[in-house]
PDB file of N, CA, C and O in Angstrom:
ATOM      1  N   MET A   1      28.750 127.218 344.441  1.00  0.00           N
ATOM      2  CA  MET A   1      27.471 127.354 343.242  1.00  0.00           C
ATOM      3  C   MET A   1      27.760 126.741 341.699  1.00  0.00           C
ATOM      4  O   MET A   1      26.996 126.260 340.862  1.00  0.00           O
ATOM      5  N   LYS A   2      29.030 126.947 341.704  1.00  0.00           N
ATOM      6  CA  LYS A   2      29.857 126.045 340.559  1.00  0.00           C
ATOM      7  C   LYS A   2      28.997 124.754 340.311  1.00  0.00           C
ATOM      8  O   LYS A   2      28.176 124.593 339.408  1.00  0.00           O
ATOM      9  N   GLN A   3      29.323 123.944 341.212  1.00  0.00           N
ATOM     10  CA  GLN A   3      28.873 122.351 341.392  1.00  0.00           C
ATOM     11  C   GLN A   3      27.136 122.570 341.258  1.00  0.00           C
ATOM     12  O   GLN A   3      26.649 121.789 340.440  1.00  0.00           O
ATOM     13  N   ASP A   4      26.301 123.343 341.813  1.00  0.00           N
ATOM     14  CA  ASP A   4      24.780 123.453 341.482  1.00  0.00           C
ATOM     15  C   ASP A   4      24.600 123.845 339.750  1.00  0.00           C
ATOM     16  O   ASP A   4      23.865 123.360 338.890  1.00  0.00           O
ATOM     17  N   SER A   5      25.434 124.735 339.710  1.00  0.00           N
ATOM     18  CA  SER A   5      24.647 125.135 338.325  1.00  0.00           C
ATOM     19  C   SER A   5      25.362 123.928 337.334  1.00  0.00           C
ATOM     20  O   SER A   5      24.900 123.857 336.195  1.00  0.00           O
ATOM     21  N   SER A   6      26.494 122.950 337.711  1.00  0.00           N
ATOM     22  CA  SER A   6      27.143 122.186 336.612  1.00  0.00           C
ATOM     23  C   SER A   6      26.081 120.992 336.719  1.00  0.00           C
ATOM     24  O   SER A   6      26.107 120.064 335.911  1.00  0.00           O
ATOM     25  N   GLU A   7      24.933 121.078 337.996  1.00  0.00           N
ATOM     26  CA  GLU A   7      24.139 119.539 338.042  1.00  0.00           C
ATOM     27  C   GLU A   7      22.944 119.946 337.643  1.00  0.00           C
ATOM     28  O   GLU A   7      22.043 119.108 337.684  1.00  0.00           O
ATOM     29  N   PHE A   8      22.671 121.148 337.221  1.00  0.00           N
ATOM     30  CA  PHE A   8      21.264 121.997 336.746  1.00  0.00           C
ATOM     31  C   PHE A   8      21.501 121.467 335.171  1.00  0.00           C
ATOM     32  O   PHE A   8      20.580 120.817 334.677  1.00  0.00           O
ATOM     33  N   VAL A   9      22.932 121.769 334.208  1.00  0.00           N
ATOM     34  CA  VAL A   9      23.208 121.858 332.986  1.00  0.00           C
ATOM     35  C   VAL A   9      23.001 120.574 332.911  1.00  0.00           C
ATOM     36  O   VAL A   9      22.154 120.220 332.090  1.00  0.00           O
ATOM     37  N   SER A  10      23.689 119.525 333.715  1.00  0.00           N
ATOM     38  CA  SER A  10      23.684 117.983 333.457  1.00  0.00           C
ATOM     39  C   SER A  10      22.106 117.236 333.557  1.00  0.00           C
ATOM     40  O   SER A  10      21.839 116.210 332.930  1.00  0.00           O
ATOM     41  N   ILE A  11      21.013 118.030 334.565  1.00  0.00           N
ATOM     42  CA  ILE A  11      19.667 117.411 334.668  1.00  0.00           C
ATOM     43  C   ILE A  11      19.072 117.952 333.199  1.00  0.00           C
ATOM     44  O   ILE A  11      18.448 117.110 332.553  1.00  0.00           O
ATOM     45  N   PHE A  12      19.226 119.427 332.557  1.00  0.00           N
ATOM     46  CA  PHE A  12      18.686 119.964 331.463  1.00  0.00           C
ATOM     47  C   PHE A  12      19.051 119.185 330.397  1.00  0.00           C
ATOM     48  O   PHE A  12      18.157 118.924 329.593  1.00  0.00           O
ATOM     49  N   GLU A  13      20.372 118.663 330.156  1.00  0.00           N
ATOM     50  CA  GLU A  13      20.515 117.967 328.972  1.00  0.00           C
ATOM     51  C   GLU A  13      19.903 116.590 329.003  1.00  0.00           C
ATOM     52  O   GLU A  13      19.360 116.055 328.037  1.00  0.00           O
ATOM     53  N   LEU A  14      20.071 115.957 330.456  1.00  0.00           N
ATOM     54  CA  LEU A  14      18.811 114.673 330.116  1.00  0.00           C
ATOM     55  C   LEU A  14      17.410 114.818 329.691  1.00  0.00           C
ATOM     56  O   LEU A  14      16.814 114.126 328.866  1.00  0.00           O
ATOM     57  N   ILE A  15      16.907 115.955 330.468  1.00  0.00           N
ATOM     58  CA  ILE A  15      15.879 116.321 329.805  1.00  0.00           C
ATOM     59  C   ILE A  15      15.389 116.902 328.057  1.00  0.00           C
ATOM     60  O   ILE A  15      14.253 117.107 327.631  1.00  0.00           O
ATOM     61  N   ILE A  16      16.375 117.007 327.528  1.00  0.00           N
ATOM     62  CA  ILE A  16      16.594 117.551 326.483  1.00  0.00           C
ATOM     63  C   ILE A  16      16.950 115.987 325.564  1.00  0.00           C
ATOM     64  O   ILE A  16      16.379 115.680 324.517  1.00  0.00           O
ATOM     65  N   LYS A  17      17.671 115.421 326.033  1.00  0.00           N
ATOM     66  CA  LYS A  17      17.638 114.381 325.278  1.00  0.00           C
ATOM     67  C   LYS A  17      16.547 113.127 325.188  1.00  0.00           C
ATOM     68  O   LYS A  17      16.377 112.415 324.198  1.00  0.00           O
ATOM     69  N   LYS A  18      15.740 113.013 326.664  1.00  0.00           N
ATOM     70  CA  LYS A  18      14.671 112.474 326.679  1.00  0.00           C
ATOM     71  C   LYS A  18      13.397 113.077 325.985  1.00  0.00           C
ATOM     72  O   LYS A  18      12.324 112.494 325.826  1.00  0.00           O
ATOM     73  N   LEU A  19      13.737 114.432 325.580  1.00  0.00           N
ATOM     74  CA  LEU A  19      12.676 114.851 324.698  1.00  0.00           C
ATOM     75  C   LEU A  19      12.808 114.700 323.128  1.00  0.00           C
ATOM     76  O   LEU A  19      11.973 114.696 322.224  1.00  0.00           O
ATOM     77  N   GLU A  20      14.564 114.541 323.167  1.00  0.00           N
ATOM     78  CA  GLU A  20      14.585 114.106 321.186  1.00  0.00           C
ATOM     79  C   GLU A  20      14.589 112.769 321.024  1.00  0.00           C
ATOM     80  O   GLU A  20      14.799 112.324 319.895  1.00  0.00           O
ATOM     81  N   ILE A  21      14.315 111.722 322.323  1.00  0.00           N
ATOM     82  CA  ILE A  21      14.195 110.207 321.743  1.00  0.00           C
ATOM     83  C   ILE A  21      12.382 110.338 321.973  1.00  0.00           C
ATOM     84  O   ILE A  21      11.598 109.558 321.432  1.00  0.00           O
ATOM     85  N   MET A  22      12.018 111.319 322.752  1.00  0.00           N
ATOM     86  CA  MET A  22      10.663 111.166 322.291  1.00  0.00           C
ATOM     87  C   MET A  22      10.240 111.459 321.236  1.00  0.00           C
ATOM     88  O   MET A  22       9.507 110.538 320.876  1.00  0.00           O
ATOM     89  N   ASN A  23      10.283 112.430 320.314  1.00  0.00           N
ATOM     90  CA  ASN A  23      10.429 112.957 319.076  1.00  0.00           C
ATOM     91  C   ASN A  23      10.812 112.068 318.005  1.00  0.00           C
ATOM     92  O   ASN A  23      10.027 111.714 317.125  1.00  0.00           O
ATOM     93  N   ILE A  24      11.962 111.723 318.077  1.00  0.00           N
ATOM     94  CA  ILE A  24      11.978 110.091 317.338  1.00  0.00           C
ATOM     95  C   ILE A  24      11.482 109.234 316.776  1.00  0.00           C
ATOM     96  O   ILE A  24      11.396 108.767 315.640  1.00  0.00           O
ATOM     97  N   GLN A  25      10.835 108.926 318.690  1.00  0.00           N
ATOM     98  CA  GLN A  25      10.291 107.443 318.961  1.00  0.00           C
ATOM     99  C   GLN A  25       8.617 107.975 318.074  1.00  0.00           C
ATOM    100  O   GLN A  25       8.070 107.162 317.329  1.00  0.00           O
ATOM    101  N   GLN A  26       8.002 109.375 318.303  1.00  0.00           N
ATOM    102  CA  GLN A  26       6.802 110.000 317.964  1.00  0.00           C
ATOM    103  C   GLN A  26       6.719 109.543 315.746  1.00  0.00           C
ATOM    104  O   GLN A  26       5.853 109.017 315.047  1.00  0.00           O
ATOM    105  N   LEU A  27       8.064 110.100 315.458  1.00  0.00           N
ATOM    106  CA  LEU A  27       8.109 110.008 313.913  1.00  0.00           C
ATOM    107  C   LEU A  27       8.096 108.663 313.728  1.00  0.00           C
ATOM    108  O   LEU A  27       7.427 108.281 312.768  1.00  0.00           O
ATOM    109  N   GLU A  28       8.812 107.597 314.571  1.00  0.00           N
ATOM    110  CA  GLU A  28       8.756 106.217 314.463  1.00  0.00           C
ATOM    111  C   GLU A  28       7.220 105.978 313.937  1.00  0.00           C
ATOM    112  O   GLU A  28       6.665 105.728 312.867  1.00  0.00           O
ATOM    113  N   GLY A  29       6.957 106.138 314.918  1.00  0.00           N
ATOM    114  CA  GLY A  29       5.376 105.543 315.612  1.00  0.00           C
ATOM    115  C   GLY A  29       4.717 106.100 314.005  1.00  0.00           C
ATOM    116  O   GLY A  29       4.306 105.247 313.217  1.00  0.00           O
ATOM    117  N   LYS A  30       4.686 107.189 313.740  1.00  0.00           N
ATOM    118  CA  LYS A  30       3.911 108.183 312.767  1.00  0.00           C
ATOM    119  C   LYS A  30       4.338 107.175 311.055  1.00  0.00           C
ATOM    120  O   LYS A  30       3.439 106.937 310.249  1.00  0.00           O
ATOM    121  N   TRP A  31       5.504 106.821 310.861  1.00  0.00           N
ATOM    122  CA  TRP A  31       5.733 106.114 310.076  1.00  0.00           C
ATOM    123  C   TRP A  31       5.516 104.334 310.162  1.00  0.00           C
ATOM    124  O   TRP A  31       5.696 103.568 309.215  1.00  0.00           O
ATOM    125  N   LYS A  32       5.223 104.068 311.118  1.00  0.00           N
ATOM    126  CA  LYS A  32       4.458 102.810 311.244  1.00  0.00           C
ATOM    127  C   LYS A  32       2.954 103.021 310.917  1.00  0.00           C
ATOM    128  O   LYS A  32       2.334 102.092 310.400  1.00  0.00           O
ATOM    129  N   GLN A  33       2.497 103.900 311.124  1.00  0.00           N
ATOM    130  CA  GLN A  33       0.760 104.120 310.956  1.00  0.00           C
ATOM    131  C   GLN A  33       0.841 104.581 309.724  1.00  0.00           C
ATOM    132  O   GLN A  33      -0.144 104.617 308.986  1.00  0.00           O
ATOM    133  N   ALA A  34       1.837 104.919 309.425  1.00  0.00           N
ATOM    134  CA  ALA A  34       1.816 105.800 307.382  1.00  0.00           C
ATOM    135  C   ALA A  34       1.501 104.425 306.838  1.00  0.00           C
ATOM    136  O   ALA A  34       0.445 104.030 306.345  1.00  0.00           O
ATOM    137  N   LYS A  35       3.124 103.502 307.113  1.00  0.00           N
ATOM    138  CA  LYS A  35       3.242 102.257 306.383  1.00  0.00           C
ATOM    139  C   LYS A  35       2.072 101.281 306.862  1.00  0.00           C
ATOM    140  O   LYS A  35       2.234 100.318 306.112  1.00  0.00           O
ATOM    141  N   GLY A  36       1.049 101.001 307.636  1.00  0.00           N
ATOM    142  CA  GLY A  36       0.264 100.462 307.850  1.00  0.00           C
ATOM    143  C   GLY A  36      -0.944 100.781 306.479  1.00  0.00           C
ATOM    144  O   GLY A  36      -1.355 100.000 305.620  1.00  0.00           O
ATOM    145  N   LYS A  37      -1.292 102.337 306.728  1.00  0.00           N
ATOM    146  CA  LYS A  37      -2.248 103.042 305.818  1.00  0.00           C
ATOM    147  C   LYS A  37      -2.198 102.566 304.347  1.00  0.00           C
ATOM    148  O   LYS A  37      -3.126 102.164 303.646  1.00  0.00           O
ATOM    149  N   LEU A  38      -0.402 102.765 303.940  1.00  0.00           N
ATOM    150  CA  LEU A  38      -0.411 102.158 302.649  1.00  0.00           C
ATOM    151  C   LEU A  38      -0.330 100.765 302.234  1.00  0.00           C
ATOM    152  O   LEU A  38      -0.525 100.217 301.149  1.00  0.00           O
ATOM    153  N   LYS A  39      -0.023 100.380 303.272  1.00  0.00           N
ATOM    154  CA  LYS A  39      -0.586  98.523 302.984  1.00  0.00           C
ATOM    155  C   LYS A  39      -1.786  98.604 302.392  1.00  0.00           C
ATOM    156  O   LYS A  39      -1.996  98.395 301.197  1.00  0.00           O
ATOM    157  N   GLN A  40      -2.989  99.059 303.625  1.00  0.00           N
ATOM    158  CA  GLN A  40      -4.743  98.821 303.628  1.00  0.00           C
ATOM    159  C   GLN A  40      -5.171  99.671 302.097  1.00  0.00           C
ATOM    160  O   GLN A  40      -6.025  99.319 301.283  1.00  0.00           O
ATOM    161  N   LYS A  41      -4.387 100.723 302.048  1.00  0.00           N
ATOM    162  CA  LYS A  41      -4.765 101.359 300.806  1.00  0.00           C
ATOM    163  C   LYS A  41      -4.343 100.628 299.405  1.00  0.00           C
ATOM    164  O   LYS A  41      -5.099 100.817 298.452  1.00  0.00           O
ATOM    165  N   TYR A  42      -3.162  99.787 299.206  1.00  0.00           N
ATOM    166  CA  TYR A  42      -2.524  99.508 298.053  1.00  0.00           C
ATOM    167  C   TYR A  42      -2.181  97.538 298.755  1.00  0.00           C
ATOM    168  O   TYR A  42      -1.336  97.292 299.616  1.00  0.00           O
ATOM    169  N   GLY A  43      -2.611  97.025 298.435  1.00  0.00           N
ATOM    170  CA  GLY A  43      -2.286  95.787 299.189  1.00  0.00           C
ATOM    171  C   GLY A  43      -0.980  95.312 298.482  1.00  0.00           C
ATOM    172  O   GLY A  43      -0.219  94.508 299.020  1.00  0.00           O
ATOM    173  N   ASP A  44      -0.771  95.823 297.309  1.00  0.00           N
ATOM    174  CA  ASP A  44       0.416  95.101 296.652  1.00  0.00           C
ATOM    175  C   ASP A  44       1.535  95.377 297.049  1.00  0.00           C
ATOM    176  O   ASP A  44       2.517  94.709 296.724  1.00  0.00           O
ATOM    177  N   LEU A  45       1.596  96.502 297.891  1.00  0.00           N
ATOM    178  CA  LEU A  45       2.875  97.054 298.584  1.00  0.00           C
ATOM    179  C   LEU A  45       3.433  96.128 299.809  1.00  0.00           C
ATOM    180  O   LEU A  45       2.755  95.779 300.776  1.00  0.00           O
ATOM    181  N   THR A  46       4.730  95.818 299.588  1.00  0.00           N
ATOM    182  CA  THR A  46       5.149  94.777 300.515  1.00  0.00           C
ATOM    183  C   THR A  46       6.219  95.602 301.796  1.00  0.00           C
ATOM    184  O   THR A  46       6.371  96.823 301.762  1.00  0.00           O
ATOM    185  N   ASP A  47       6.701  94.974 302.569  1.00  0.00           N
ATOM    186  CA  ASP A  47       7.612  95.365 303.644  1.00  0.00           C
ATOM    187  C   ASP A  47       9.005  95.797 302.904  1.00  0.00           C
ATOM    188  O   ASP A  47       9.738  96.649 303.404  1.00  0.00           O
ATOM    189  N   ASN A  48       9.226  95.320 302.012  1.00  0.00           N
ATOM    190  CA  ASN A  48      10.155  95.643 301.314  1.00  0.00           C
ATOM    191  C   ASN A  48      10.020  96.731 300.536  1.00  0.00           C
ATOM    192  O   ASN A  48      11.010  97.460 300.472  1.00  0.00           O
ATOM    193  N   ASP A  49       8.749  97.137 299.728  1.00  0.00           N
ATOM    194  CA  ASP A  49       8.636  97.948 299.454  1.00  0.00           C
ATOM    195  C   ASP A  49       8.868  99.302 300.068  1.00  0.00           C
ATOM    196  O   ASP A  49       9.360 100.301 299.545  1.00  0.00           O
ATOM    197  N   LEU A  50       8.407  99.123 301.301  1.00  0.00           N
ATOM    198  CA  LEU A  50       8.187 100.416 302.302  1.00  0.00           C
ATOM    199  C   LEU A  50       9.553 100.532 302.636  1.00  0.00           C
ATOM    200  O   LEU A  50      10.109 101.611 302.429  1.00  0.00           O
ATOM    201  N   THR A  51      10.202  99.554 303.139  1.00  0.00           N
ATOM    202  CA  THR A  51      11.736  99.229 303.477  1.00  0.00           C
ATOM    203  C   THR A  51      12.791 100.451 303.010  1.00  0.00           C
ATOM    204  O   THR A  51      13.673 101.085 303.590  1.00  0.00           O
ATOM    205  N   TYR A  52      12.148 100.443 301.452  1.00  0.00           N
ATOM    206  CA  TYR A  52      12.881 101.244 299.926  1.00  0.00           C
ATOM    207  C   TYR A  52      12.568 102.611 300.304  1.00  0.00           C
ATOM    208  O   TYR A  52      13.560 103.318 300.479  1.00  0.00           O
ATOM    209  N   ALA A  53      11.598 103.081 300.449  1.00  0.00           N
ATOM    210  CA  ALA A  53      11.107 104.095 300.572  1.00  0.00           C
ATOM    211  C   ALA A  53      11.462 104.683 302.112  1.00  0.00           C
ATOM    212  O   ALA A  53      11.327 105.906 302.167  1.00  0.00           O
ATOM    213  N   GLU A  54      11.765 104.234 303.008  1.00  0.00           N
ATOM    214  CA  GLU A  54      11.950 104.687 304.533  1.00  0.00           C
ATOM    215  C   GLU A  54      13.763 104.592 304.384  1.00  0.00           C
ATOM    216  O   GLU A  54      14.418 105.206 305.226  1.00  0.00           O
ATOM    217  N   GLY A  55      14.575 103.720 303.171  1.00  0.00           N
ATOM    218  CA  GLY A  55      15.476 103.924 302.995  1.00  0.00           C
ATOM    219  C   GLY A  55      15.852 105.392 302.183  1.00  0.00           C
ATOM    220  O   GLY A  55      16.744 106.124 302.613  1.00  0.00           O
ATOM    221  N   LYS A  56      14.951 105.772 300.786  1.00  0.00           N
ATOM    222  CA  LYS A  56      14.832 106.733 300.611  1.00  0.00           C
ATOM    223  C   LYS A  56      14.695 108.139 301.483  1.00  0.00           C
ATOM    224  O   LYS A  56      15.286 109.209 301.343  1.00  0.00           O
ATOM    225  N   PHE A  57      14.016 107.858 302.124  1.00  0.00           N
ATOM    226  CA  PHE A  57      13.930 108.908 303.138  1.00  0.00           C
ATOM    227  C   PHE A  57      14.749 109.648 304.193  1.00  0.00           C
ATOM    228  O   PHE A  57      14.688 110.718 304.798  1.00  0.00           O
ATOM    229  N   ASP A  58      15.405 108.764 304.141  1.00  0.00           N
ATOM    230  CA  ASP A  58      16.823 108.273 304.998  1.00  0.00           C
ATOM    231  C   ASP A  58      18.124 109.612 304.250  1.00  0.00           C
ATOM    232  O   ASP A  58      18.820 110.555 304.628  1.00  0.00           O
ATOM    233  N   GLU A  59      17.789 108.850 303.021  1.00  0.00           N
ATOM    234  CA  GLU A  59      18.961 109.308 301.835  1.00  0.00           C
ATOM    235  C   GLU A  59      18.457 111.196 301.588  1.00  0.00           C
ATOM    236  O   GLU A  59      19.197 112.174 301.694  1.00  0.00           O
ATOM    237  N   MET A  60      17.553 111.176 301.379  1.00  0.00           N
ATOM    238  CA  MET A  60      16.576 112.328 301.477  1.00  0.00           C
ATOM    239  C   MET A  60      16.874 113.219 302.373  1.00  0.00           C
ATOM    240  O   MET A  60      16.985 114.400 302.043  1.00  0.00           O
ATOM    241  N   LEU A  61      17.023 112.882 303.428  1.00  0.00           N
ATOM    242  CA  LEU A  61      17.188 113.655 304.281  1.00  0.00           C
ATOM    243  C   LEU A  61      18.378 114.272 304.519  1.00  0.00           C
ATOM    244  O   LEU A  61      18.620 115.425 304.876  1.00  0.00           O
ATOM    245  N   GLY A  62      19.395 112.954 304.170  1.00  0.00           N
ATOM    246  CA  GLY A  62      20.983 113.268 304.290  1.00  0.00           C
ATOM    247  C   GLY A  62      21.592 114.512 303.101  1.00  0.00           C
ATOM    248  O   GLY A  62      22.493 115.307 303.368  1.00  0.00           O
ATOM    249  N   LYS A  63      21.027 114.456 302.074  1.00  0.00           N
ATOM    250  CA  LYS A  63      20.600 115.405 300.924  1.00  0.00           C
ATOM    251  C   LYS A  63      20.260 116.486 301.663  1.00  0.00           C
ATOM    252  O   LYS A  63      21.143 117.338 301.761  1.00  0.00           O
ATOM    253  N   ILE A  64      19.308 116.680 302.171  1.00  0.00           N
ATOM    254  CA  ILE A  64      19.121 118.200 302.800  1.00  0.00           C
ATOM    255  C   ILE A  64      20.349 118.845 303.514  1.00  0.00           C
ATOM    256  O   ILE A  64      21.020 119.835 303.222  1.00  0.00           O
ATOM    257  N   GLN A  65      20.450 117.615 304.949  1.00  0.00           N
ATOM    258  CA  GLN A  65      21.208 118.505 305.696  1.00  0.00           C
ATOM    259  C   GLN A  65      22.815 118.672 305.246  1.00  0.00           C
ATOM    260  O   GLN A  65      23.665 119.309 305.868  1.00  0.00           O
ATOM    261  N   GLU A  66      22.996 117.957 304.043  1.00  0.00           N
ATOM    262  CA  GLU A  66      24.554 118.426 303.439  1.00  0.00           C
ATOM    263  C   GLU A  66      24.230 119.664 302.972  1.00  0.00           C
ATOM    264  O   GLU A  66      25.216 120.379 303.152  1.00  0.00           O
ATOM    265  N   LYS A  67      23.175 120.396 302.364  1.00  0.00           N
ATOM    266  CA  LYS A  67      22.714 121.517 301.443  1.00  0.00           C
ATOM    267  C   LYS A  67      22.544 122.524 302.978  1.00  0.00           C
ATOM    268  O   LYS A  67      23.260 123.452 303.355  1.00  0.00           O
ATOM    269  N   THR A  68      21.899 122.206 303.324  1.00  0.00           N
ATOM    270  CA  THR A  68      21.725 123.265 305.181  1.00  0.00           C
ATOM    271  C   THR A  68      22.677 123.473 306.078  1.00  0.00           C
ATOM    272  O   THR A  68      22.954 124.289 306.958  1.00  0.00           O
ATOM    273  N   GLY A  69      23.085 122.534 305.622  1.00  0.00           N
ATOM    274  CA  GLY A  69      24.115 122.124 307.328  1.00  0.00           C
ATOM    275  C   GLY A  69      23.503 121.681 308.613  1.00  0.00           C
ATOM    276  O   GLY A  69      24.256 121.610 309.584  1.00  0.00           O
ATOM    277  N   LYS A  70      22.132 121.345 308.773  1.00  0.00           N
ATOM    278  CA  LYS A  70      21.653 121.276 309.869  1.00  0.00           C
ATOM    279  C   LYS A  70      21.446 119.350 309.960  1.00  0.00           C
ATOM    280  O   LYS A  70      21.456 118.468 309.102  1.00  0.00           O
ATOM    281  N   THR A  71      21.290 119.356 311.317  1.00  0.00           N
ATOM    282  CA  THR A  71      21.644 118.148 312.077  1.00  0.00           C
ATOM    283  C   THR A  71      20.317 117.349 311.082  1.00  0.00           C
ATOM    284  O   THR A  71      19.395 117.870 310.454  1.00  0.00           O
ATOM    285  N   LYS A  72      20.714 115.815 311.277  1.00  0.00           N
ATOM    286  CA  LYS A  72      19.494 114.683 310.737  1.00  0.00           C
ATOM    287  C   LYS A  72      18.341 115.187 311.676  1.00  0.00           C
ATOM    288  O   LYS A  72      17.271 115.427 311.115  1.00  0.00           O
ATOM    289  N   GLU A  73      18.439 115.423 313.341  1.00  0.00           N
ATOM    290  CA  GLU A  73      17.957 115.350 314.085  1.00  0.00           C
ATOM    291  C   GLU A  73      16.962 117.142 313.980  1.00  0.00           C
ATOM    292  O   GLU A  73      15.743 117.310 313.944  1.00  0.00           O
ATOM    293  N   GLU A  74      17.838 117.966 313.962  1.00  0.00           N
ATOM    294  CA  GLU A  74      17.053 119.229 313.718  1.00  0.00           C
ATOM    295  C   GLU A  74      15.983 119.280 312.653  1.00  0.00           C
ATOM    296  O   GLU A  74      14.936 119.889 312.875  1.00  0.00           O
ATOM    297  N   LEU A  75      16.262 118.501 311.197  1.00  0.00           N
ATOM    298  CA  LEU A  75      15.421 118.194 310.260  1.00  0.00           C
ATOM    299  C   LEU A  75      14.515 117.678 310.502  1.00  0.00           C
ATOM    300  O   LEU A  75      13.423 118.184 310.243  1.00  0.00           O
ATOM    301  N   LYS A  76      14.654 116.305 311.173  1.00  0.00           N
ATOM    302  CA  LYS A  76      13.055 115.395 311.633  1.00  0.00           C
ATOM    303  C   LYS A  76      12.417 116.604 312.783  1.00  0.00           C
ATOM    304  O   LYS A  76      11.191 116.644 312.671  1.00  0.00           O
ATOM    305  N   LYS A  77      12.800 117.319 313.556  1.00  0.00           N
ATOM    306  CA  LYS A  77      11.930 118.408 314.318  1.00  0.00           C
ATOM    307  C   LYS A  77      11.251 118.988 313.387  1.00  0.00           C
ATOM    308  O   LYS A  77      10.025 119.102 313.393  1.00  0.00           O
ATOM    309  N   GLU A  78      12.054 119.418 312.469  1.00  0.00           N
ATOM    310  CA  GLU A  78      11.190 120.955 311.294  1.00  0.00           C
ATOM    311  C   GLU A  78      10.078 119.846 310.611  1.00  0.00           C
ATOM    312  O   GLU A  78       9.039 120.363 310.201  1.00  0.00           O
ATOM    313  N   ILE A  79      10.163 118.902 310.511  1.00  0.00           N
ATOM    314  CA  ILE A  79       9.600 117.538 309.644  1.00  0.00           C
ATOM    315  C   ILE A  79       8.294 117.266 310.538  1.00  0.00           C
ATOM    316  O   ILE A  79       7.170 116.956 310.143  1.00  0.00           O
ATOM    317  N   ASP A  80       8.638 117.418 311.529  1.00  0.00           N
ATOM    318  CA  ASP A  80       7.376 117.000 313.103  1.00  0.00           C
ATOM    319  C   ASP A  80       6.154 117.695 313.336  1.00  0.00           C
ATOM    320  O   ASP A  80       5.054 117.247 313.661  1.00  0.00           O
ATOM    321  N   LYS A  81       6.709 119.448 313.005  1.00  0.00           N
ATOM    322  CA  LYS A  81       5.948 120.479 313.533  1.00  0.00           C
ATOM    323  C   LYS A  81       5.315 120.290 312.042  1.00  0.00           C
ATOM    324  O   LYS A  81       4.264 120.932 312.057  1.00  0.00           O
ATOM    325  N   TYR A  82       5.484 119.716 310.816  1.00  0.00           N
ATOM    326  CA  TYR A  82       3.767 119.584 309.917  1.00  0.00           C
ATOM    327  C   TYR A  82       3.052 118.643 310.236  1.00  0.00           C
ATOM    328  O   TYR A  82       1.951 118.497 309.706  1.00  0.00           O
TER     329      TYR A  82
END
């Protein structure tokens, strides 16, 4: 029975990892869409400008992570809820 529960845990962990990857990919997809919309609305924005903004977002996540003790993945999940 121990082997069965171990196998179940492994399968469960694999499913969770796939869901996390999907959430990250969804966030990345949303960011790409947002970048495209920003470029359309503000034609003078460059890829470098938006990459800088993306870096600032990662920096912001890091600061929130320090203050809350949550992982970046947990914070991204919270953000994805909105």
